[in-house]
C-alpha positions as CSV (number, residue, x, y, z in Angstrom):
1,Q,-106.0,1.6,-44.9
2,V,-101.6,2.8,-44.8
3,Q,-100.2,3.2,-41.6
4,L,-97.0,4.7,-41.4
5,V,-94.1,4.5,-38.9
6,E,-90.9,7.2,-39.3
7,S,-87.8,6.8,-37.4
8,G,-84.1,7.5,-37.8
9,G,-84.2,10.7,-36.2
10,G,-81.9,12.7,-33.5
11,L,-79.3,15.2,-32.5
12,V,-76.4,15.7,-35.7
13,Q,-74.0,18.8,-35.7
14,A,-74.7,20.4,-38.3
15,G,-72.5,19.2,-41.8
16,G,-73.4,15.6,-40.3
17,S,-76.3,13.0,-41.7
18,L,-79.3,11.0,-40.7
19,R,-81.1,8.4,-42.9
20,L,-85.0,8.6,-41.9
21,S,-87.2,5.3,-42.4
22,C,-91.2,5.6,-43.4
23,A,-92.2,1.5,-42.2
24,A,-96.0,1.0,-43.8
25,S,-98.0,-1.5,-43.1
26,G,-101.1,-1.8,-45.4
27,P,-101.3,-3.8,-49.0
28,T,-100.8,-0.8,-50.8
29,F,-97.6,0.6,-50.2
30,S,-96.0,-0.4,-53.6
31,R,-98.6,1.5,-55.6
32,S,-99.0,4.3,-53.1
33,A,-96.6,7.9,-53.7
34,I,-95.1,8.8,-51.0
35,C,-93.6,12.0,-49.2
36,W,-91.7,13.3,-46.5
37,V,-93.0,16.9,-44.8
38,R,-91.3,18.6,-42.2
39,Q,-92.3,21.3,-39.6
40,A,-90.3,23.5,-37.5
41,P,-91.1,25.1,-34.5
42,G,-94.1,28.0,-34.8
43,K,-93.6,27.2,-39.2
44,E,-96.5,25.1,-41.2
45,R,-95.5,22.2,-42.6
46,E,-93.2,22.3,-45.2
47,F,-92.9,19.9,-48.5
48,V,-89.3,17.9,-48.5
49,A,-89.3,15.8,-51.2
50,A,-91.7,13.1,-53.1
51,I,-91.3,9.7,-55.0
52,S,-93.7,8.0,-57.1
53,S,-94.6,4.6,-56.3
54,S,-92.4,2.7,-58.8
55,G,-89.5,4.9,-57.7
56,G,-89.2,6.3,-61.1
57,L,-89.8,10.2,-60.2
58,R,-88.5,12.4,-57.5
59,K,-89.3,15.7,-56.4
60,Y,-87.6,17.9,-54.2
61,A,-87.9,21.5,-52.1
62,D,-85.2,23.7,-53.4
63,S,-84.0,24.4,-50.0
64,V,-82.8,20.0,-49.7
65,K,-82.0,19.6,-53.4
66,G,-78.6,18.0,-53.8
67,R,-78.0,17.1,-50.0
68,F,-81.6,14.9,-49.5
69,T,-81.9,11.7,-51.3
70,I,-85.5,10.3,-51.0
71,S,-85.9,6.3,-52.1
72,R,-88.0,3.6,-51.4
73,D,-87.5,-0.4,-51.4
74,N,-91.4,-1.6,-52.1
75,A,-90.6,-5.3,-50.9
76,K,-89.7,-3.9,-47.5
77,S,-93.0,-1.5,-48.1
78,T,-90.4,0.9,-46.1
79,A,-89.3,4.5,-47.5
80,Y,-86.0,6.1,-46.8
81,L,-84.9,9.9,-46.6
82,Q,-81.0,10.1,-47.2
83,M,-79.9,13.7,-45.6
84,N,-76.3,15.0,-45.8
85,I,-74.8,18.4,-45.5
86,L,-77.2,18.8,-42.5
87,K,-78.0,22.2,-41.6
88,P,-79.3,23.7,-38.2
89,E,-82.3,25.2,-40.8
90,D,-83.0,21.2,-41.2
91,T,-84.2,21.2,-37.4
92,A,-87.7,20.1,-37.5
93,V,-89.9,17.0,-36.7
94,Y,-89.9,14.8,-39.5
95,Y,-93.3,13.3,-41.2
96,C,-93.9,10.4,-44.1
97,A,-97.1,11.0,-45.7
98,A,-98.7,8.6,-48.5
99,R,-101.5,8.7,-51.3
100,R,-104.4,6.5,-51.8
101,A,-102.9,4.0,-54.6
102,S,-102.3,4.4,-57.8
103,L,-103.1,8.2,-57.9
104,A,-99.6,10.4,-59.0
105,V,-96.9,11.8,-56.9
106,T,-97.6,15.4,-56.2
107,T,-95.7,18.1,-53.5
108,T,-99.5,19.7,-52.7
109,L,-99.6,18.2,-49.0
110,P,-103.5,18.3,-48.5
111,E,-103.8,15.6,-51.2
112,Y,-101.5,13.0,-49.0
113,N,-104.0,10.5,-47.3
114,Y,-102.6,8.5,-44.6
115,W,-99.6,10.3,-41.9
116,G,-96.8,9.2,-39.6
117,Q,-96.5,10.9,-35.9
118,G,-93.2,12.2,-36.9
119,T,-89.4,11.7,-36.1
120,Q,-87.4,14.9,-34.7
121,V,-84.4,15.8,-36.5
122,T,-82.7,18.7,-34.5
123,V,-79.6,20.0,-35.8
124,S,-77.1,21.5,-33.8
125,S,-74.5,24.1,-35.2
C-alpha cells in the first residue's frame, strides 16, 4: 500500500512558477511509476506528466511540454512537478498517483492504483 500527500500548491500570477511535491509512505515507492494529473472545475481529470520508477523515462502532455518538469528523489520517497511559465489554463487541482510496484510507466490514468488528495493551483491573469 502506498499513501501519497501532495503539497506546494497556491496562487501565482501568470508567468510565474510553482513546485509541487508528492510525499509517499510505504516500502515500494522506489519501484513505482508516478504521475501527475490535474482536474479543472467542470472538466475531467487530465494527464500531466509521468515518470518511471528509476526516473529514466518521463512523459508529458503536449500542453505542458517545455514548461513543466517531473522528477523524483527515491531516497526521500518524494516526487516533484516543477511548473514554469504558468498560464491561467493551468488552474486546477493537481493530484499525484502511483502504480503498483514494478509496473511500467503509463499515461493511462486508470492504471494508477494509489492517489493523493490533491493540491489547488490557481494562476491569475
